[in-house]
N, C-alpha and C positions, 0 to 999 in steps of 0.2 A: 216761500216767507222768510222771513229772515229769521235765523237763531243767532243767540248771542253767543262767543266761546269763555267757560267756565273760566273765571279766574283761579288758573293751576293755587293751591299750597303752598308753600316756598319751601323747599326743605326744613326740617327741626335739626337743631341742631342739641346737640346730647355730651354731660359732662362721663368721664366715662373712668376718671383717675386725678388727684392730685396730692399732692404733698407740698409742707410749709415747716421753715425753719423753724427756730424758738425763736421765739420774739428777744429780749437783750437789750437791760436798758443802757442807750448810749454810751459809751470810754469805757466799756463790761468788758464783758466774758469776748464783746467780737470789735474789741480795739483796736487791733494791727490787721482787721481783714479788709478786704476793699468788696462795694459794691460785685466787681466780674466773683470776687472767688466766692461770695453769699448765692451770686446765683448760680453761676455753672456748677458749682458742688446738688446741688437744691433740683436744676435739669435733668444733672448726671441722676440721680438716687431714678429720681421717675422713668427714668429712659431704663436704667437698667433694671426696674424692680415689671415693667408691663412691657419690655421686650416689645417695642413697638420694632415694624421696620422699617431704618432710614428712608428705602426707598418711598416708606408714603409716609414720610412728614415732610408739610408743607412750607412749615415753615419757625421759624422760631420767634412774637412778638414781648417786650418785656417795657415794664410798665417802673418809671422814676418821676420822682417827685425831687431828689438833689441834684441838679444840672452836670455831670461827669464831664473835666477836662480830658483824663485820662483816658478816660473810655467813655466820649461822649457818646458810639452806637454801639454796650455794652453787652448785648443782644445778639449783635455782629460778632464779638469778642472773645463770647461765651461760646459760639459755634463753633468758633477757629480752636477754641483750647480745647474742646471736648473732639475733636478731631473729623468736623461735621462739616469739611471747607462746600462742600453741595449744595448746605440749606439753606436758607436765606433768614435772614434774622434784621429786626428792626426795630427800632427802640421809641418809645414817645415818655409826652411828658404831662399830664396833664390836673398835677398835683394829687390835692388826693382821690382823686378818681382814675387814676391811671393804673392800678389793678382794672378797676374795673373796664379802661379802654379798651385792653388787651383783649377781653371776653369780647363783650361786642363786635371785636373786629372781624373775631374767628367766626363769629353772629354772622354778618355780612358778608367774609367770604362763604361760606360754605350755601348763604340764600342764592348766590348768584348761580349755585350748579358745581361749586368746588369740592371734591371730594377730594378724604384724606385724612389726615391727622393733625391740628395744630397745636401749640404747646403758646399759651399763655401765662405771660412769668413779672412777677413783678421782683425787686431788692431794692432799698434802703441800705445806708452805712450812712450817719449821723455821724458815727465817728470818722467815714473819715471824710467830710466835707468839705469841697473844696476852701481856698481858701486864694483870695485873688490882693491884689495889690493897688494904688491909685491910681487913675487914668497916667499922672505927670510918671510916674514909677515906669510905667509901662512904654509908656513913650520914649522917655531916659535907656531902658534897654536894648530897644531897637536904632536909637539911633549913633548909643554906643558900638550894637556888633558892625555897625553902616563907619563907624571910621577907620581910621587909611593909616595913620600911623600911630605906635603906643604912645607916644607926645601930648598924641591932639583925645585918647582914651581916657591918659589922665588929670588932662586938664579939663573933660568932662563930667567926672566924678567929684574930682577935685571942687568944681561949683555946684553939683544937683546939692537940693534939699536934704537933706537928712532928712526930718519929718517925713517927704512921701514912702521913706521906703515902711513906713509904718503896717503894718498890713489893715486888713480890714475883714471888721468879724461876719459872719456868715450871717444873709439879711436873712430874718424871720419876719418882719413886718411885712403888709400886704403895700406891694407898690403904688395901687392905685388909691389908697386912705393912710402909709408910713403908720396905719401899726397893725401888731399881731392879730392873728386869729383868735386868741385868747384876750387877746383886751376886746376885741368886738363882741369876742361871747356873753364877754360883761359886761358891755352896752345894752346888750338882748335882755341878760337881767334884770338891768335898772328897765327896760320900757316894760316887757312884761312883769315883773313885780315877779319876781319868781327867792325866792330867798336861799337863805346859806343851806337851811335849813332842812329846804325840801330837795336842792341839789345833793346833800352830804346824804341824806333817807336812799335816793338815787345810786347814791352811789354805791352806801351797803349793801344795799340790795342786788347791785352790778356783781359786786365786788366777791361775795356769797354766792353767786351761779357762779362764779367762773371756779371761785373751790370745787366745787359741790362734784363740776361736771370734772374738776382734774383728779376728786377721788375717787371716779366712775367711770374715768378712761376713755371718759370721752373723746380726746384727740389723739390715742395711743398709734390711731392705723395715719393720720396725716401726720403729725410731728416726728420731723426727723433728726437722728442724732448727728451732730456735726462738730468734730476735733477742729478748732479753732488754730488758725495759722500763728505765731511761725515754730510754736512749742509742740502743738499737734499733743499736747497732755492731760484737756481737760477738755470733756464732754462736753457738750451743752445739750441739753436736752426737755430742760422745764423755761416756760417763758418768769422773767422772771420774777415782778412782783407776786409771782403764786411759787415764786422759792424765800420769798418775804412778805408774807400779808399784811393788812393793813388791820389795826385793832379801832372797833369804834370810838374805841378811846382821841387815838394819833390821828382816824382823820376830824374828829371836831376841832381837834388846838390844831391841826391845821394854819399856818401863817397864807392869806392871803397873795398871790401870785403878781396882781394890775395895779392895787389899793393898798397900800399898806391900813389904811385905817377904816375904809366903808366898803373894802372888795368880802366876792362872796369866793371866787373861783380858787382855791385848791391843786396842791396837786395830787388829790386826793380825789375831786371831781373833776376833774382837767385831765383827757391825758399826757401821759409824757413821749417825747419823743425816743426809737427805739430802733436799734438795725437787727434786722431779718427779713425772709425770699418767703419767695411763695409762687408752685407753680401748679400749673391746672390743664389735664391731657380734654381737649374736644374733638369730634369730630360726626361725620354726615349719619344717618341712622345706618346707609350702606359699611361703611367701613366698618362703622361699632358694633352691624352682624358678625363679618367676617375675621374677627379680629379676636371676640373667645373673650374679651371682655364685660362685664354688665354694664349698665349703662347707671351713675349714680342720680343723673337729673338731664328734663327738659329747661334748655335756655328757650324759653319761648319769644318775648319781648322786653323789649326795654329807649327808657325817653331818655335824652339829658332836656337840661335846662340852664337858661342864664342870665342872669337878671343886670344889675343894676351893683357898680363894690359902694356907693353909699345907701345902696336898703340896707334891709335888716336878711343879707343873705344864707345867712345858716339856718331861717328856714327852709330852702330851696329845698331837702325834701319834698313838704309836703306838697311842694308844686309837683312837682316828680312824680309822686304818687299820686296825683291827680290825676294827673296826665296820664301815668298808665293804665289805671282802670278804668277810664276813661276808655280808652284807644279798644283794650280784650272785652269790653263787657261788664265786667264785677262788680262787687260794690267792698267796702273794707269790712265785711263783716264777712266774706265769701273767701279772705287769706285766712289759710289756720295758722303762719309764722314770720314774722316782720326780723329783717334782722335791718335796725339804724344805725349807721354807724357813730361810737363813742366821741365826736371833736370835745364834749362835754358835758357837765350833766345836765349843765340849763337848755345847751340846744335840745336833747331828747323830749325835754320836760314844756319846751316852748313852741316843739313842734308839734306831739299829743294837745296844745289847747290852742295851737294854731287850728288844730284840722277835725276839735269840737267847736270853733266856734260856727256860727254861723254868719257875722260880717267876717270875716275876713274872708274865709270861703266863700261866698259873697265876692269882696270889693278885692280880693287880687288872684284867684285861682278861679272866677269868673263864674260857681256854682250855684245854683239855685237854695241851695240848704247844705249845711256843715257832711260834711264825707264822715265825721264822727272820731269819735276818742278811742287809738288804737291797746284795747284791752295789753293790760302790764303779760300777764301769764301769755299770751302770743309772743312778748315782745325783749328780744335780746335776750333768749332764756339761759346763755349759753355765755352769761356774761358780755363785755365785750372791750374793747378799750381803753375805756379807765383801769382794767386791770391786768386786760394780756399786753397794752402797750399798743402804739402805734408807728409800726415804721410805714408810712407814709403811703406808699404807691404799694403796699404787699396787704394792706390791711381788707380792700375790697375780695382781692383772692380768699385770702381766711374767714371772711366772711360766707360767699357760695359754696366754700366748703363744710361749714359749720351749717348752714341752713338743709344743705341737700341733704346733708347725714340727718338732722332730728326732722327731715320732711317723712323719712320713712323709718324712721327710730319710732314715729307715733304717729305713723298712717295718715299724715298730712295731705294736702291737694296740693296746693297752692302755695307760694312764699312770693316774699317780695324783698329784696336788698335795698337799700338807695344810701346812700351817702353824699355831703356835699364838702367846698369850704375855700380854698383858694384861689383868688381867679375870679369867682361868687360865680358859680357855677354846681352840679348837682347832675344826678344823674338813677336811672333804677331801673333794674331788672327782674321781668316776673322768670319763676321755677314753679319749675311739678312738677312734682312725685310720677316718676313713670309706670308707676305702676296702676295710675288711672289714665294710660294712654291705650 
């Protein structure tokens, strides 16, 4: 009689360690740093603290959102800078999902049977964003380099349009829609009817939670100190807005950033770009067992979703959460903690609204019933990017570390990290407290 062979359980991925820099307001404390510097110094700190053997380090993956021209593969550049030429390094760019992407890449490699340590990192330095010139100016420079005589070069320079030398400001608009993510969020507020007062109320809740987490020292083991170049005199060890807390009055009186007359999004209820880096150490169970390092979380499963840029794609986390729960046979109420990226307060509130809407869940997610609303006592309980800031690629790693710590601190079993953003994509990661395995 034929007997089917049981499908083997894929190897589990464990989070063993992780650190991040402080998240500093762009053109502030890290103004003279580069993405390479922030990444390499953060990675070096983790390697030094964990004493992982180089022979068991499989690769370093780095997520970025701002494309680097000087260091296009910043992961490999960091390894060379740290004296690790024998370790492969690669860099990915999936916008705000980049930090999540490098973690799930490691999960996929471990699932195929690869053993060892994997460094999943991300870094962003908006202060060092590449400035580009017009296509006309670039073509001129190429032709100028090929001119065979000084006279020919002088003639080209004399006849070149001086306006073409004007540099282009960094692109902040979505390429397919022509408007910024903040403008997309403003549209979402209009479509959902979520008011300025509701957004400010959530922003204040998030801000208060972050201040309380700082007061309790909850980031003490994760956030490292960095003395930035070129002077190395001032130590950066605290996230910017935690140093300069908002007041409720300041939050209420902030000017809208998109529509001065009727807009609802401000610099208080929407996040701000920051400079910062983060890195997590991941491994398979056998490598973890022999390392002497305690598991901080099991990384169980993940999904990614993509949408039309013309759709309300900032609700992408709703789809990612729904798919992740369905794949793993879980309900919303079984999840103990959620980390949902705070691109803006309206994004959080609208996603809550969508998950609780039977019509949205039926027509957009293909469900027979509403998933339910995430209780606020389970959502972003340390605050989030509205206060800590958003160094695009690194936010996902910060969120993974935060939820892993809180699951163990509170004795919860399941957690979900979810982000969405540029490119009309979203992703979600299911995390389990290792005490429940």
